[in-house]
C-alpha positions in Angstrom: -3.8 -17.9 -7.9 -0.9 -18.1 -5.3 1.0 -15.2 -6.8 -1.9 -13.0 -6.9 -2.6 -13.9 -3.1 1.0 -13.3 -2.1 1.0 -9.9 -3.9 -2.1 -8.6 -2.1 -0.8 -10.0 1.2 2.5 -8.3 0.8 1.2 -5.0 0.1 -2.0 -5.3 2.3 -0.2 -6.7 5.4 3.4 -6.8 5.2 4.3 -3.5 3.6 5.0 -0.8 6.1 4.7 2.6 4.3 6.9 4.3 7.0 9.6 1.6 6.7 9.6 0.1 3.2 10.3 1.2 -0.4 8.8 -0.9 -3.1 11.5 -2.0 -5.4 10.3 -3.3 -8.7 13.8 -3.4 -10.2 14.9 -6.1 -7.6 11.6 -7.5 -6.9 11.6 -6.9 -3.1 11.1 -4.3 -0.4 14.0 -1.9 0.4 14.4 -0.3 3.7 13.5 3.3 3.6 16.5 4.3 5.6 18.6 3.4 2.6 17.1 6.2 0.6 17.2 10.0 1.3 13.5 10.3 0.7 11.4 12.0 3.4 14.3 13.8 5.2 13.3 16.8 7.1 13.5 20.1 5.2 16.4 21.2 7.3 18.4 18.1 6.9 17.9 17.9 3.1 19.0 21.6 3.0 22.2 20.9 4.7 22.9 18.1 2.2 21.9 20.3 -0.8 18.7 18.2 -1.6 15.1 19.3 -1.7 12.9 17.7 0.7 9.5 16.6 -0.7 6.5 14.4 -0.1 7.5 10.8 0.2 4.5 9.1 1.8 4.4 5.9 -0.4 7.7 5.2 -1.7 8.1 3.3 -5.0 11.5 3.4 -6.5 11.7 4.1 -10.2 13.5 1.1 -11.7 15.2 3.2 -14.4 16.2 6.2 -12.3 16.6 4.8 -8.7 16.9 8.2 -7.0 13.3 9.1 -8.2 10.3 8.2 -6.1 7.4 7.3 -8.2 5.0 7.4 -5.3 5.9 11.1 -4.5 2.8 12.2 -6.4 0.4 10.4 -3.8 -1.1 12.3 -1.1 -2.7 11.1 2.1 -6.2 10.6 0.3 -4.6 8.6 -2.6 -2.6 6.6 -0.2 -5.7 5.6 1.8 -7.5 4.8 -1.4 -4.7 2.4 -2.6 -4.3 0.9 0.8 -8.0 0.2 1.2 -8.2 -1.5 -2.3 -5.2 -3.5 -1.4 -6.8 -4.6 1.9 -10.1 -5.3 0.2 -8.6 -7.6 -2.4 -6.6 -9.3 0.2 -9.8 -10.0 2.5 -11.7 -11.3 -0.5 -8.9 -13.7 -1.7 -8.5 -15.0 1.8 -12.1 -15.5 2.2 -12.1 -17.7 -1.0 -13.7 -15.1 -3.5 -13.1 -15.7 -7.1 -10.7 -13.4 -9.0 -13.6 -11.9 -10.8 -15.1 -10.6 -7.6 -11.6 -9.1 -6.7 -11.2 -7.4 -10.0 -14.7 -5.8 -9.8 -14.7 -2.2 -9.1 -15.1 -0.9 -5.5 -18.1 0.9 -4.5 -18.9 2.8 -1.5 -22.2 1.0 -1.1 -20.7 -2.5 -1.1 -18.0 -1.6 1.1 -20.5 -0.5 3.7 -22.5 -3.6 3.2 -19.3 -5.7 3.8 -18.3 -3.7 6.9 -21.8 -4.2 8.3 -21.7 -8.0 7.7 -18.3 -8.2 9.4 -19.5 -6.3 12.5 -22.4 -8.8 12.6 -20.1 -11.9 12.9 -20.8 -13.6 16.2 -17.0 -13.7 17.2 -16.2 -10.2 16.0 -13.5 -11.7 13.7 -14.4 -8.9 11.2 -13.8 -6.1 13.5 -10.3 -4.5 13.6 
């Protein structure tokens, strides 16, 4: 259980999409500054590279100059980040893994959000 909890904490809390690159090959986060991804078009053009969409960077472990996350747009990134946060929140509250693996539903998320807002100390509000 600790490994699963650590995974969701890392990507729900510690991972900063503007600063980090997921590196499966080394099992760590790399500084985004070490990669050429996300450069402004003019800077990339001066260096002979094509600028692209690099919003959630995941280094391809077999072709390290390829960003697997390049296909993600802001909507898909929001969805992934919300799912990571949901799993982290459930695990931190002591939920069973079966509950974490259960699919997300808009209705359940609304109910959970309403319940967090009703907490007397406001701990559920962010």
